[in-house]
N, C-alpha and C positions, 0 to 999 in steps of 0.2 A: 537590631543591633546584633553584630556577628559574635558568635561564641568562639572560644579558643578551639572547640573541638569540631567546628563546622567544616566539613570537607569541601563543600561546594565553593566556599569563598577562599579556599587555599589558606585557611587560618586554622588548619587542623593541628592537633597536637604534634605531629611528626615534623611540621615545617615551622612552626612558631616556637613551641616550647621544646627544649631538649627532652629526649626520651628519658623519663624519669625512671624507667627500668634500669638505666645505666648507672643510676645513682645507688651506691652501696648502702646508703642510710637515708630513710625517709626524713624530710624536713621536720614533720610533726613529732616523729618518734625521737629524733635528735633534740628537739626542744624540750620534750618531757624529761630525757635524761640530763639535760643542761640545767633544768630547774631543780632536779633533785640534788645535783651538785651545788648549785646556788644556795639551796636550803641549808646545806652543811656549812657553806661560807658564811651565811647569816647566823647560824648557831654560834659559830666562832666569834662573829662580831658582837652578838648579844652577850656572850660570855665576857668578852672584854668590857663591854658597856656596863654590865652588872657589877663587875669588880671595881670600875671606876666610880660607879654611883653609890656603892654600898649595899646595905640591906634592901630587901624588897620594900617599895613604898606603897602606901595605902592612904593616899590622900583623900579617898572616899568620893572621888568624882566618877562613878560607875559609868562606863561607856564612853568617857571622854579621854581616857588614857589606857594603855595596855601595860600591865604589870610585868615584872621580870619573869616570874614563873608562867604567866599566861603566854608571852612571847616564846618562851622555851618550850611550852606544851604545843603550840602552834607549829613550830619548826620541827618538833619531834615527829608529828603527824606527817608533814611534808617530806621529811628526810628518811622516812622508815626507821625512825629511833635509832639511827646510828649516833653512837656517843662521840661527842666533840667537845673539846676543852679549849679554852682561850690560850693556848700556849704556842710557842714557835714550832714545836714538833707537829702539832695539830695543823697549823697553817701550811706547812710544807707538804703534808699529805693531802690536803684539800688541792693545793696547788698542782701537785702530781696528777691527781684525779682529773682536774680541769685541763691540764695539757693533754692527757690522754683523749679527753673527750673533743678537744679542739683539732686534733689530728684527723678525726673523722668529719669534722664540720665542713671541710672543703670537697668532700664526696657527696654532699647533700646540696639541695637548693640554696642553703646559706652560703655556700662557697660561690654558687654562680652569681648571686646578688653581690657579694663582696668584690669579685673580679670585674663584673659589669659596671658597678657603680664607684668603684675605687675606694672601698671601704678598708680601713686599717683593722688590725686585729682588735684594738681597743674599741673602735666604733661598732664592730659586730657584737662585742661584749656588751656595749651599752644597749644594743637592741634586745638582747637577752634579759638584761635587767629591766628594761621597759616592758618586756612582755610578760614578766611574771605576775604583776597585779592584773593584767588584762586576762590572764588565763585562770588565776585563782585568787579571790579576794583576800585570802588569809596572808598573802605576800604583802597586800596593801596594808594590813593592819601592823605587820611587823616593820614595814617602812615607816608607818606613823610612830611606832615605838622608837626606832633609830633616829628618826628626825625629831624625836622629843616633842611631837606636835601632831595629834591625831587628826587635825584638819588637813594635813599634808600626807596622805597615804599614797602618794605617786613618787616616782623616782625623782631625785633631785641631783644637781651637780655635785653636792657634797657627798651624797650616797654613791654616786659614780666613782668617786675617788677612794671612798672607804671600802667598797665592796670589789674593787679591782684586785686581781691577782698579781699585777705587774708593779714592781717596786718603783719603777721609773715614771709612773703616772702621777704627775703633779697638777696642781691647779691650773697651770698654764696649758698643759695638754688637754685638761677637760674643756677649757674655754675654747681652744681650737677645734675640738671635735664638735662643739656645739655652736660654732659660728654659722651665722645665716648661709653663707656661701659654702660651707663644708657639706659633704655628701649627705648627712643625716637629715639636714634641714632643707637642703637644695632639691633633693628628690622626695621630699614629703614622707620620709620613713618615720619620723616622730613629730609630734606636735609639741612646740616649746612655749609654755606660758611664761614669758619673760617678766621678771619682777626685779625689784631692787631691794636688797642686794642680789646679785646674779646667783649666788650660791643657793638661794632660797626658791629659785624658779622651779617650776615642775615640768617633768618630761613624761609624755605619754606616747605609746606606740600607735601608729596609724593602723586603723582596723582594716583598711583595704590591703595593706602590706601583710598583716597577719593572716588574712584570709587567702591571699596569694601563696603563702607559705604553706599553710595547713592543707589547702584544696585547690591548687592552681588550675586544675581543669574545669572548675565551676565558675571561674571569673570570666567577665565579659570584657569585649574589646571593641572600641568604637573606630578604630583606625583601619587602614588597609596595609597588608603586608605583601609586597610584591617580590616573588622569588628571584634569585640571581638570573638575570636574562643572558642568552648566549651571545653577548657582545662584550668585548674587551678593549675598546678603542682608547680608553683614558687610562693613564697611570698617575694622574694628579691626586694628591691627598684629598680626603673628604673635607669639603669646605665648612667653615663655622657659619658664615652667613654668606648668602648668594643672591645676587640681584636678579629680577625677573625680566631684564632687559639688556641686550636686544634679543637673546634666544630664550627659548623655554628651559628654565633651569633644570627641569626633570631630566633632561637629556644627559647633562653633566653628572647628576646625582645617580642615575640608573647605570651609567657606564662605569663610574667609580666604584659603585657597589658591585657590579658584575666582575670588574677586575680583581676585587678583593674577595670574591665569592661569598658576598654577604647579602642577606635580603635587605630590603628597604621598607621600613614602616612609615607610612604617610598618615599624619594626623592633621585633620582640616579643622580650621577655626570655626566653621559654621556648626560643628558637632560638639562644641564645648561652650558652656557658659560659666561653669564652676571650675575652680582650680583643682580640686582634688580629683575628680575623674581623669583630668588631662594628666596630672603627674603620675597617677596609677598607671595609666596606658603607656606613659613613657617609660616607666620602670619595667612593665611587662615586655616591652619591645626590646629595650636594652639587654635585659637578662637573657633573651633568646640569641643574643649576637646580632641583631639587627643594627643597621644604621637607622637614625630617626630623622624624619623631615617634618618641621612644623609649617604648614602651609595656610596662609590666610589669617595669620595672628599679627601681621605688621600694621594692618590698617588701624588708624588712629580710633576709630569708633568700636573697636573690639574691646570687650571689658577685661580681658586677659593680657592686653597688649604690653603692659609694663611688667607684668608678673613673669612672663616667659624669658625676660632678658637674662636672668641669672642661670637659665637652664642650658644656655648655648655651651657646647663642649666638643671634644674631639670626635665623638660619634653622633653628634646631634646637631643639626643644621637648622637655619631658619630661612625661608624664602622672603626677601625684602622686596615690598611693593614700591610703586611710585610714590605713594603718600606715607611711606614708612618712617617712623620716629627714629629709626636707628641711624648712627652717624655714617656717612658715605665712606670714610676712610677705613671702617671695619668690614666693609662688603668686599666680595670677591667676584670677579668675573673669569671664568676658566674656559678656554677654547675647548670644544668637544666635536669630534668628527661623526658622532652617532647622529644619523638622521632621524627626523621625527617619523617618517615612514617606516623605517627599520624598527623603531622603538614600538610603534603601534602593532606592527606585524608580530614582533616578539611577545607583546602583551596578549594579542588574540590567541597566539599559540598557547601561552600559559594558562589562560582562563577557558581555552577550549571553544573560542568564538571566532569564526572565519567569515569575513565580509569584506570584498575589495572596496566597496564604498567607504568603509571606515577609515581605510588608509588615506583616502583622498581628503579627509577632513583637514582643514587648514588652521582655523583660530582656536579650535577647542584645545584646551591644555592637556598634556599628555596624562596628568594626574586625574583630571576630571574623566577622561576616557577610562582610566583604569579603574576608577570607582564605578563608573556605569557598567563596565564589563563585569565587575564583581556582583552587582546588584541585579543585572539583567541575564535572563537565560540564553540570550542569543545576541548577535552583533546588531541586527535590526532593532531589537527591542533597546539595546543600549544606545543607539542612534536616536530612537524616540525619547528616551529618558534625557539625553543631552539636550535635545531640542526643547523639551519641556522646561528644563532648567534655564536655558538661555532666555526663553520667553519671560521667565519671571525676572531675570537680571535686567532686561530691556524695558520693563514696565515703567511707564511714565515718561521714557525718553523717545520711543518710536512706537508705532502702531503695527501689530502684526498683520500681514495680508496673506490670506489663503486663497487658493486657486483650484478649481476643479478641472481646469481645461489641460489640454495636452497640445503638442506642437501641431497636430493635424487639425486642430480646432481654430488656430490662428490664421486668419485670412489676410495675408499680406504679399507683396510681390516676391517672386522666388528668390531674387537676390538678397532680400532682407531675411528670409527664412534660412538660407544657406549661411548667412553670416551669424545668425543665432546658433545654428547647429554647430558651426565651427568653434564658437565661444564654449558651448557646452562639453564639446569634445575636448578642447584644450584643458579646461578644468578637470574632467575626468581622467585625463592622461598626465596631469601635472605630477602626481606622485611617482609615476615611473620615470618621467623624463628628467624632472629636476632632482629627484632623490636617488633612485635606483641607478640611473645613468649618470648621476653626478654633474649634470649640466647646469644645475642651479648655482652650485659654487663656482663652476667654471666661468659662467657669464654674470655671476652676482644677481640671479633672479630668483625671487621667491615665488610661492603660488598665489600671491595678491594679484589682483586685477581690477581694472576699472574700465567701464564701459560707458558710452555716451549714446543715448537713443534720442535722435532729433527728428522732428517732424511736427505738423500740425496737431491740434488736439483731436482726440477720437481716433487715432490711427493705429492703436493697439500696443502702445508703448508699456502701459501699465500691465495689461494682459500678458505680454511677452516676458516681463519681469516675473510675474507670478509662474508662468510656465517653466522658467529657468529654475527658479526655486524648487518647484515640485520635482523637475526632472533629476536635478542634483540631490534632492532630498534634504535642502537647506532651508530653514525658516527665512522668510522675507519680511523686512521691517521697513515701513514707510516712515522716514523722519519727518516729524512734524515741524516744518519750517516756521510756522507761526510761534512756537515755543522756543525756537532756536535764535532767529534774528531778533536782536534787541537794539534799541535806540541809544542804549547806554554804552559808552566806550568800553571795549574789552569784554562785554558780556557775551557777544556772539561767539568768539573765540572759545570762552569758557564753556559755554553750552554745548558746542559742537565737540569739543574735546572730551566732554563728559560722555557724549554718544559713543565716540570712537573707543574710548576706554572700556566701556560696557560691552560694545560689540567684540573687542578684541579677547574678551573672556570666553567667547562662545563662537560657534562656526555659523555665521549669519550672513545675509546679503543685506546690505543697506541700500535703500532705494530713496533717492533724492528727486522727487518731482518738482518740476519748475525750478530747476537747479541754478538757472541764471539768476535767481534772486539773491543767492549767496556766493556764486562763483562768476561774478561779472567782471567786467573789464576794469582794470586799474586806470586811474585817471591822473592828470597832472595835479600836483599839490598847490592848491590855492589858500587853504585854511587847515586848521587843525583837523577838521572833520574829515577832509580828503586824505590827510596823513594816516588817520586811523583806519579809514576805510581800506586804503591800500594794504595796511598792516594786516587787516582781516583776511583779505585775499591771499596775500603771501602765506599767512599761517595756515590757511586752508589747503593751499597747494602742497604745503610741506606735510600736513597731517594726512592728507589723502595718500600721499606717496608712501608714508610710512605705515599706513593701515595695512594689517597683514591679511585681511579678508577681501571679499568681493564687493565692489560698489558699482552700483547702477545709477546713472544721472539721466534724467529725462528732461528735455527742454524744447519748448515751442519756438524759442528765440536764440538759436545756437550762434547767430552772428554777434550777440552781445556777450559771449563768453570770452574770457581772457585767453589770448594766444598762448601764453605760458603754460596754461592749464591744459589746453588742447594737446599740447606736446607730451603731456604725461598719460594721455588716454591710451589704453591698450587696444580697444575696439570702439570705432565710430560706426554706428549702425543707423542708416537712414530709414525713416518710416514715412515715405511720401503719401500723399492723398491717395486713395485707391481709385484705379481705373475702372472702366466699364466692367471688365471681367471680374475684378475683386468685388465691385459693387453687387453685381449679380449674385455671386456666391454669398455675400452678406445678406442680401434680401431673401434668398432661398432657404436661409437657415429656419426661416418661419416654418417650413415644412418638415423639419426635423422632430418636432414634437408632436403633440396630439391635438394641437389647436385647430379648430374647424376653419380652413381657408378655402375661400370660394374657388371653384376650378377656373373661373374667368380671369383671376388675377395675372396680369402680365408682369412678371418680375423683370423680364429683360427690358421693357418699355420704361420700368421705374428706374433701372440701373442707367439707362441711356439719357433720360430726361433729367434727373437730378444728380447734381454733382455733390454728393454728401460723403462725409467720413463714416468709418465704422461705428463710432460712437452715436453719431446722429441717425444713422440707419437703425441702431438698436433702439433708440428712444422712440423713433417712429413706429417700429414693429410692436413695441410694448404698449405705446399709446393706442394703436388701433386695436390690439387684443383687449385692453381694458374696456374700450368703448364696445366692442363686439360682446363681451361677457355682460356688460351693463344692459344692453338692448336684447340680449338673447339671440344674436344673429351671428352670421358667419363673418370672418374678416374679409371684407370686400375690398375692391379697388377704391371705391369712394372713400371708405374709412382710412385707407392708407394714404390717399391723396390728402385728405382732411389732416392727418397727422403730420404729413410733411409740411403743410402750410403752417400748422402751429409751431412746428420746430423752426421755420424760417422766420416767423414773427418773433419768437423768443430771442433770435439772434440779431433782431433788427434788420433782417434782410427782406427785400420786396417780394411780394407774392403776385407775379404777373399772370394775366389772362392768357398771353401768348404761350406760356409755359404749361399753365394747367389745362388749357383747352376747355372741352366739355365739362369738366369737373369743376370749373371755376365758379359757375353759377351756384352750385350747392355749398360753396364754402361759406357763403355769408350767414352769419349767426350760428355756425356750427360749433366753433369754439371761440 
């Protein structure tokens, strides 16, 4: 958890909190002076109460009530034994002293809170009245005396009106100040224990607020404060509610805050489960002059979803999600020319982390990048943190695929490898071309992309996808089609949409193996089932096109894929079965390790004789290695031929003597 005084997170005192040295009056010192004046005001009120009640009462219930003389004695100690009488002249003198004290309140942190939260003078007075029993329990005993009920030693609406120094404060003004939507309760400054009648309700000061006033530097802050970025593209007012579609709302908020030269405090829903810490952080951010953004609270599953509705205001916005309970007519979509690449660049400069790859991130949200930069010492570490977070977000929807291979390890035809390198280069240069050169807005193109890898099984499609992910530094997720495709109508679209929604929250590559199963051709409608099958395909086409990340589809039967889908493909890369040259290179990979390979093995003969794919050659090589380890021998030609025969039998292919030659006789009973 970041501290207000932590310089590494840019949440140090100079940037978040106003420099308290500028305040001519310390907030704690001012409160001490205010309580002394309050004690004089209460002595005046006790004198009036005593006169109305008559002589001192001695009902004999020791400890259950405070006598007139005891109340006066308590207040004598609190007020420094200044003489006060219940007369009009005394009231004027106290009012004058209070007015002088109020003139200095605006030069303390009290004034900052009043201006930031929109508190009236009377509402600030209520805070002082509520603070008194929290600071000194003797005030609570006198409150019980004035309430004529020692079980109510807290401030009440009636006491707010009685102890106020303003003649125009009536019961209606008190009710308005204590309304749930008024600042005192909306920002959690007070706890209001509502009772019937209203006048008997109790008012207590928030302990978090009192701590912030007395020692603001010791308070903690869960959010992230982003200083004004050097961008001024937007002149629109700060929105109350902003949707997260179609553009990242952070761009609008950052540009608006930059134009107004105000920092932006971002509070994430994942960091809060209780209301009190959230409202305390909102107060701390607003009092520093920050705009405040609530991110991740609009999902229906968040426990504070409904509670934050009352907080929305001129300087506090909420990002509305797709599943938001907020009304659509209250949302705002503002055009913003600030590009994501420029925003990330500015954030890197603000946090002192420079990495070109970070600017090429596509689906990571800007606020997620900002939090990662705050918590990580360098941009590469930030990328690793983002990738870890997205793995958690995709859990249960897709399976992460890791790869230790590089492009030099992929044995395919040169045309295939060139196409893969072109795809990687395009992705790496997308930030420059589409954002810096503004060609994205010119041609209506984003950094999203879809590639189709087509070819027979075992030709390196999955391996190539893993290499692309590793080269780009992006996590690769294989979509579990068994959990996506459903026999129930509409379930396939729902499941796939869930995958895309999760992927859009992170910068990942989605890998659909055997994609023809869900991206197949549309057929003529002969029954309801055909109609819904076509709707599934149409939905998938639209969802793929709207997806902002990188998608790779692999298929063995590309002829079964819908033509309309193929038109939306950015790269179609062919993975043909390997020829003799590629097969020789695949077989010779056995020599790359420390396996004991017999010198008589003729890899060229194996490559010429058997028309196998890369996956099949891998299976044969590993099978021969296992048999060699079992028998304690080297990997011989016979073991390799035996492994090839077993692979052919597994696939239902014939094992002919004319092909295996002299090795055929030794195959019987081998496996």
